[in-house]
N, C-alpha and C positions, 0 to 999 in steps of 0.2 A: 399477450398479456394486456390487461386493461391499461389505457394510457394514464389514468389517474393514479393507479397503483404503481406503475413504472415511474412516474414523476415523483411519487412519494418516496419510493425506494432510493432513487437517485439523490433526492434532496436530503434525506436523513440517513444515508448509508453509514456514515461515520458512527452515529449514535445507535444505530441498530446493531452494528458490530460490537460496540462498547457494551450494550445491554446484553447481547448474547454471551460474550466472553465473561462478563461479570456474573451472570446467572450460572454459567458453567463452573466458575470458580467457587461460588457460594455452595453449589451442590457438592463439589469435591470437598470443600471445607467441612460441610455437614457430615459427609460420609466418613471423613477422617476423625472427626470429634466423636462420632458414635461407633468407631471401629468397624463400620459396615464394609469397608473396602480393604481391610487388612489381608484377607485371604488372596484377593487378586494381586495386591502389592507383593506379597510374599512369593506367589507363583512366578511373577515376572522377575523378581530379584533372584530366585533360584535359577532361572533360565540363564541370566547373565553370569552368575557365579560359576555355573558349569562350563562356561566358555573360557575361563581363566587359564592363562599360560604365562610364563615369565616374559617372553618377547612381546606378547600382546599387551601385557600389563604396562610395559614401558611406553608403548604407543599411546595407550589410554591416558597415562599420566601426562604425556606431552599435550594431548588434545585438551584435557581438562584444565591445563595451565593457561590455555588461551582465553579463559573466562575467569581467571583467578583475580583476587584483589591486587596483587603485585603487578600483574600484566595490565589490568585496566588502569591503574594509576600511572604506569609507564606510558601507556598509549595516550592518556589524557594530556600528560606533559608534552609528549611529542606533537600532538595536535595543536596545543597552545603555541608551541615554538614554530612549527612548520607552516601551518595554515595561515595564509596572508590575511584573509578576512577574519579578523579577531572576533567580531560579533558572532559569526558562524561557529568559530572554534569554542567560544564560551558557551554557546547553546548546546553543543555536543557534550562538553564536559559537565555542564549542569544537569543534562539529561541523565548521564551515567550516575552522577552523584545522588540525584533525587530518587532514582530507581533503587539504589543501594539503601537509602534511608527507608523507603517504602518497604523493601524486603525485610529489613531489620524489625520494623514495627509489626508487620504481619507475623513474622516468626515469634515475636514476643507475645502476641495475642494467642496464637495457636499452641505454642509450647509443645510441639510434637518432638519426641526424642528420635535420634537417628538410629538406623539399624546397626548398632555397634558390633553385633556378632558377625556381621558380614564385611565390615570396613577393613580395607587394606591401605588406607591413607589416614593421616592425622587431621581430623576436622573437629572444630568446636562449634558450639551453638546449636540451635534447634534445626529441625529438618524441613518444615513446611512453611512457605514454599521454597523451592531450591533457589539459592542465591546465584549459582552458576547458570541455571536456566534463565533466570531473569536478566542477568548481566549480558549473557550471549545474545538473547533476543533483542534487548534494548540497544546494545552497541552495534551489532552486525546488521540488524534491521534498519537502523538509522543510516549506516554506511550504504546500504542498498538504496534507500530512499534518496540520499544525496547523489549517488552515482546515476540513478535514473533521471534525476533533474539536471544532470550535467550535460555538456555538449559533446561528450565522447561518442565514438561510433557505437552503433547498435550491438555489434558483435562483442565489443568490450563490456558494454552494460550487461549483456546476457551472461557472459562468462563470469564477471565479477559477482553478479547476483547469485548465480548457481554455487559458486565457491562459498560465499557467505552463508547461503541457505544450508549448504551441507555442513558447515561448521556449527551452526545452531543446532542441527539435528544430532551430530556426533558428540558435541559437548554434553547434551542431555543424556545420551546413551552412555557416555563415559562415567557419569555420576552413578548410574545403576551398576555398571561393571565394577566400579571401585567400591561399591557398597556404601556410598555416602548418602544416598537418598532412596526413597521409594518412587515408584512410577507416578503416583499421585502428586508427589512433591514437584517433580519435573513438569508435569502437565500444568499444575497450578502456577508454576513460575512463568511458563510460556503465556498462559492466559492473562495473568495480571500484567505482564510486560506489554502485551498488545493493548490492553486498556490504558495503561499509563502512557504509551507512545501516542495514541490517538488524542487523548486529552491534553497531553503536553504540547503537541503540535498545534492544536486548536487554540490553546491559551497564548502561545507565542504569536500566532497569526492575529489573534483578536486584540491583544493588549501590548505586545512588545515588538511590533514591526517597525522598522526604520522607514523614513520617508522614501528612500530609493526602492525599498522592497514593496511599499504600498503602490508606488507609481508603476513598477514592473508588473505587479499583480493586476492592477487596473487595466494596463495595456493588454495583458493576456486575456482578461475577461472581455474586453472590447473586441478583440480578435475572434474569440469564441462566439460571442453573440452575433458578430457580423457573418461568420461562417455558417452559423445555424440559420440565419435569415436568408442565406443563399442556397440552403438545402444541402449543405455538405456535412459529412461526418467529420467531427473534429477529433484528432488523435492527440492523446496526452503527450506522447513522446514521438513526434513525427521523424521520419528519416530525412536525410539531407535533400533527397530528390523531392519528397512530398512538401517539405518546407519551401523549397525553391519554387515549386509549382504554385503553391498557395500565395506566396509573396508576389509572383508574377501576375496571378489572377487578380489579387487585390489592387495592384497597380493599374491594371487595365480597366477594372470596374470603376476605380476612382476618377478616371477621366470622363466617364459617362455622366449623364444627368442622374440626379438622385432618384428620379421616378423610375428609372430602369431597374432599381433594386426591388421594386414591388412586383416585378414579373416573376421573381423566383419564389417558389413555394416549398415548404418542407414536406417531403414525401416519405411516408413511413416504411414502405416495403417495395420490393421489386415490381410486383403486380400493379401497385398503385402508380408507380412511376411510368410503367408501360402504357397504362390506360390514359394517364395524363398526356403523354406524348402523342398518342393516337388522337385524342380529342383536340389537342392543339393543332395537329396537322389537318384534321377535318375542318376545324374552324377557319384556318387560314385558306383552305381550298374553297370554302363557301364565300369567303370575302373576296377572293380573286376572281371568281366566276360571276358574270352579270346574271340577274334573274330574268324570267320570261317577260315581265312587264317592262323592264328596261329595254329589252330587245325590240318590243312593239313600239315604244316611244322613239327609239332610234330610227326604225323604219319609217314612221310617220313624218318625222322631221326631215328625213332624206327625200321623201316624196314632195 
């Protein structure tokens, strides 16, 4: 991949994702407004309806409850009480609240009726986009983000993230099984939630970051830049062993002269690194061996 293109993608990846998800949402909204997607929605809905059974319905109602208004309000209250960092707790609660407001506004704009002929739960309001899909993506995706940023073991991070990811998927599927939404409603809810989360996080970092958070972020950026200048790949979530190695390396290099840092170069791929090392070895060999004119001078001086 071209270096300039790669640099562009890395620099603007957040806004590229926001743009792609926003475009997909607008396409879905247009298809819904023109009824162009109704046949596909109905086909998927019939597929889930045919799977219905009394025991499975109970399971689906439990799953869908994990993104209900009652559950989300309860979780927000628990977070406000339990989480010691009140700034972080308030950010989570506001994220869920703003997401719910955005969902209400979008539903009022679209005014799409629910598939009432297939519903086996009591739901009110419009259908597009799915409130449960937005709530689950917003809440559980934020929990995943916070877990990945924590200092827990890698195995715990992976397990927790997989469980939350599965919940997001199955909550969306439960809305189809219970006949509360069409597939396009659920997909639109996921897409808009991703857009909202990325913009919300950017706004918080840009305008509502505490001094401690700013210092921590500046320290991380300094470490990343230093690691890049040394030709190392920087991991966003390093293991304990990797972090210990990097800390030890930084400590050793800090004891050297500042000029020694210029000896490290950023190497893009394996072949380039191998060529670089070979050239370095050959250059050192040439410097160690005296040339022919030096040998003649030595002989004349000895005579």
